[in-house]
C-alpha positions as CSV (number, residue, x, y, z in Angstrom):
1,M,12.5,-4.0,8.6
2,S,15.8,-4.8,6.8
3,I,15.7,-8.4,8.2
4,L,12.1,-8.8,7.0
5,K,12.9,-7.6,3.5
6,T,15.9,-10.0,3.4
7,I,13.7,-13.0,4.4
8,V,11.0,-12.0,2.0
9,S,13.5,-11.7,-0.8
10,I,14.9,-15.1,-0.1
11,L,11.4,-16.6,-0.1
12,I,10.5,-14.9,-3.3
13,L,13.7,-16.3,-4.9
14,L,12.9,-19.7,-3.6
15,G,9.4,-19.5,-5.2
16,A,10.8,-18.2,-8.5
17,I,13.4,-21.0,-8.6
18,N,10.7,-23.6,-7.7
19,W,8.4,-22.4,-10.5
20,G,11.2,-22.3,-13.0
21,L,12.0,-26.0,-12.1
22,V,8.4,-26.9,-12.4
23,G,8.1,-25.2,-15.8
24,L,11.3,-26.7,-17.2
25,F,11.6,-30.1,-15.7
26,N,8.3,-30.8,-13.9
27,F,10.2,-30.9,-10.7
28,D,8.8,-29.3,-7.5
29,L,11.6,-28.4,-5.2
30,I,9.3,-27.8,-2.2
31,E,7.6,-31.1,-2.7
32,F,11.0,-32.8,-2.9
33,I,12.3,-31.2,0.3
34,F,9.1,-32.0,2.3
35,K,8.4,-35.3,0.6
36,S,4.8,-34.3,-0.2
37,K,2.8,-31.3,-1.4
38,T,0.3,-31.8,1.3
39,S,2.6,-32.1,4.3
40,L,2.5,-29.4,6.9
41,G,6.0,-28.2,6.1
42,A,5.2,-27.8,2.4
43,R,2.0,-26.0,3.1
44,I,3.8,-23.6,5.4
45,A,6.5,-23.0,2.8
46,Y,3.9,-22.3,0.0
47,T,2.0,-20.0,2.4
48,L,5.1,-18.0,3.4
49,I,6.2,-17.7,-0.3
50,G,2.7,-16.4,-1.2
51,L,2.6,-14.0,1.7
52,S,6.1,-12.7,0.7
53,G,4.7,-12.0,-2.8
54,I,1.8,-10.0,-1.3
55,F,4.1,-8.1,1.1
56,T,6.3,-7.2,-1.9
57,I,3.3,-6.0,-3.9
58,L,2.1,-3.8,-1.0
59,Y,5.7,-2.6,-0.4
60,L,6.1,-1.5,-4.0
61,I,2.7,0.2,-4.1
62,F,3.0,2.1,-0.9
């Protein structure tokens, strides 16, 4: 479970940094890395970041 929490924490940090960059500079780091918002890699990254947030909410509640 410790490895899962570490991975989830890294993904949440990546998501937070990405949103900070979007808010401050209109620069999407995930889009830059995968060259498109609609590429399979970018969609997987966004999905994993979202699932990490849901996991964290559930972990904090229960």
